[in-house]
C-alpha positions as CSV (number, residue, x, y, z in Angstrom):
1,M,116.3,78.1,74.2
2,D,117.7,76.0,77.0
3,M,114.7,73.9,78.1
4,R,116.2,73.2,81.5
5,T,116.7,76.8,82.6
6,G,114.1,78.5,80.3
7,K,116.8,81.0,79.2
8,C,117.2,82.1,75.6
9,E,120.8,82.6,74.6
10,I,121.6,84.2,71.3
11,S,124.8,83.2,69.5
12,D,126.9,85.2,67.1
13,E,125.7,82.9,64.3
14,D,122.1,83.7,65.2
15,L,122.8,87.4,65.0
16,R,124.6,87.0,61.6
17,D,121.7,84.9,60.3
18,A,119.2,87.5,61.5
19,L,121.1,90.4,59.8
20,R,121.3,88.4,56.5
21,E,117.5,87.7,56.7
22,M,116.7,91.4,57.0
23,K,118.1,91.9,53.4
24,T,119.0,95.5,54.2
25,Y,122.1,97.2,55.6
26,V,122.0,97.8,59.3
27,D,124.8,100.0,60.7
28,V,125.3,98.0,64.0
29,T,127.8,95.5,65.2
30,E,127.1,92.1,66.5
31,E,128.4,93.3,69.9
32,D,125.9,96.2,69.8
33,L,123.1,93.9,69.0
34,K,124.0,91.6,71.9
35,K,124.1,94.6,74.3
36,I,120.7,95.8,73.0
37,Y,119.3,92.3,73.4
38,S,120.6,92.0,76.9
39,I,119.2,95.3,78.0
40,A,115.8,94.6,76.4
41,L,115.7,91.2,78.1
42,E,116.4,92.8,81.5
43,H,113.6,95.3,80.9
44,A,111.2,92.5,79.9
45,R,112.1,90.5,83.0
46,Q,111.4,93.6,85.2
47,R,108.2,94.3,83.4
48,L,107.0,90.7,83.8
49,Q,108.0,90.5,87.5
50,P,105.0,90.8,89.7
51,K,104.7,94.4,91.0
52,I,104.8,94.7,94.8
53,T,103.5,98.0,96.0
54,V,104.4,99.8,99.2
55,E,100.8,99.2,100.4
56,D,101.5,95.4,100.2
57,V,104.5,95.6,102.6
58,M,104.2,98.8,104.7
59,T,103.6,98.9,108.5
60,R,100.2,100.5,109.1
61,R,100.5,101.0,112.9
62,V,103.2,103.7,113.0
63,V,104.8,105.2,116.1
64,T,104.9,109.0,115.6
65,A,105.9,112.2,117.4
66,R,104.7,115.8,117.3
67,T,106.9,118.8,116.8
68,D,106.3,119.8,120.5
69,S,107.2,116.3,121.8
70,D,110.0,116.2,124.3
71,I,113.2,114.6,123.0
72,R,113.5,112.3,126.0
73,D,110.1,110.9,125.3
74,V,111.0,110.3,121.7
75,S,114.3,108.6,122.7
76,A,112.2,106.3,124.9
77,L,109.8,105.6,122.0
78,L,112.7,104.7,119.7
79,S,114.2,102.4,122.3
80,E,111.0,100.7,123.5
81,N,109.8,100.0,119.9
82,R,113.3,99.1,118.7
83,I,113.2,101.5,115.8
84,S,115.7,104.0,114.5
85,G,113.4,106.8,113.5
86,L,109.8,107.9,113.2
87,P,107.6,110.4,111.4
88,V,106.7,113.7,112.9
89,V,103.0,114.6,112.3
90,D,100.8,117.7,112.9
91,E,97.4,117.6,114.6
92,R,95.7,116.5,111.4
93,G,98.2,113.6,110.7
94,H,100.1,115.4,108.0
95,V,103.8,114.4,107.9
96,V,106.0,117.5,108.7
97,G,109.3,115.8,109.3
98,V,111.2,112.8,110.5
99,V,113.3,112.3,113.7
100,S,116.0,109.6,113.8
101,E,118.7,108.3,116.1
102,A,121.1,110.4,114.0
103,D,119.2,113.5,115.0
104,L,119.3,112.6,118.7
105,L,123.0,111.7,118.5
106,S,123.6,115.1,117.1
107,L,122.3,116.5,120.4
108,A,124.9,114.5,122.2
109,G,127.7,116.2,120.2
110,M,128.2,113.5,117.6
111,E,128.2,115.7,114.4
112,R,127.2,114.0,111.2
113,G,130.0,113.4,108.9
114,H,130.4,116.0,106.2
115,S,130.0,114.8,102.7
116,F,131.6,116.2,99.6
117,K,128.2,117.8,98.8
118,D,128.4,119.6,102.2
119,I,131.8,120.9,101.4
120,V,130.6,122.2,98.0
121,K,127.6,123.9,99.7
122,H,130.0,125.5,102.3
123,I,132.2,126.8,99.5
124,L,129.1,128.3,97.8
125,G,128.2,130.0,101.1
126,E,125.5,127.6,102.3
127,P,125.4,126.4,105.9
128,V,126.6,122.8,106.5
129,P,125.0,120.5,109.0
130,R,126.0,121.3,112.6
131,R,125.3,119.9,116.0
132,K,121.6,120.3,116.7
133,Q,120.3,121.9,119.8
134,G,116.9,121.9,121.5
135,N,114.7,119.8,123.6
136,R,111.6,119.6,121.3
137,V,111.3,117.3,118.3
138,G,110.6,120.3,116.0
139,E,114.0,121.8,116.8
140,I,116.0,118.7,115.7
141,M,113.9,116.8,113.2
142,S,114.8,116.6,109.5
143,S,112.3,118.5,107.5
144,P,110.6,118.4,105.0
145,A,110.3,114.6,105.1
146,M,110.8,112.5,102.1
147,T,107.6,110.4,101.6
148,T,106.1,107.9,99.3
149,R,102.7,106.8,98.2
150,P,101.0,103.4,98.8
151,E,100.8,102.5,95.1
152,T,104.6,103.0,94.5
153,D,106.6,99.9,93.5
154,I,108.9,98.8,96.3
155,R,111.8,98.6,93.8
156,D,111.5,102.4,93.3
157,V,111.4,102.9,97.1
158,A,114.5,100.7,97.4
159,K,116.4,102.9,95.0
160,I,115.4,106.0,96.9
161,L,116.5,104.5,100.3
162,E,119.8,103.5,98.8
163,S,120.5,106.7,97.0
164,K,119.6,108.9,100.0
165,G,121.2,106.6,102.6
166,I,118.0,106.4,104.7
167,K,116.3,103.5,106.3
168,R,112.6,104.3,106.0
169,L,110.0,106.4,104.3
170,P,106.6,107.6,105.7
171,V,103.8,106.6,103.4
172,V,101.2,109.3,102.8
173,D,97.9,109.6,101.0
174,E,97.0,112.3,98.4
175,E,96.5,114.8,101.2
176,N,100.0,114.1,102.8
177,R,98.4,112.3,105.8
178,L,100.4,109.4,107.2
179,V,99.0,106.0,106.4
180,G,102.0,103.8,107.1
181,I,105.8,103.5,107.0
182,V,108.0,101.4,104.7
183,S,111.5,100.3,105.8
184,R,114.4,98.6,104.2
185,G,113.5,95.5,106.3
186,D,109.9,95.5,104.9
187,I,111.4,95.5,101.3
188,V,113.9,92.8,102.0
189,R,111.2,90.5,103.6
190,A,108.9,91.1,100.5
191,M,111.7,90.3,98.1
192,S,112.5,87.1,99.9
193,R,108.9,85.9,99.4
194,T,109.1,86.3,95.6
């Protein structure tokens, strides 16, 4: 172990000595053992890192819209609050969708770029995203909304945001009622504090 860095490095000689000490045949190469050790070490590091939950970093006061909200009003909300999207809730506070700048830009004629997945869907006879039309949020919002729970680890949320190419997730309780929102920025700020 390197006392200055606290890292434990295993040498080829260490691996050979360990294999000899086992006094049995193990069908694995030294390279395989190094790889296993490296992967196990990374899992241990992640396990020992303090868990930061969505509840620890989420914004609790959330700007929302309703399905019958006028699009101009929602545009103003996004602009005034300097946000790029917001959850759409019903009268009981259940999340029913999300409306974003991309949804609003679609109204202005800026179609979303078609992905390879969209092309495959089209070949299979499914509709591809088109220019949205309407003047109420319910007509242009993305639905159903992807959501997360307060007890979720922010590393798991970061993976979802990255894989789906989205910027935020509404946070809901066990009855799908909105309790907050977590964004990429919230996660980055939390990671900088650890």
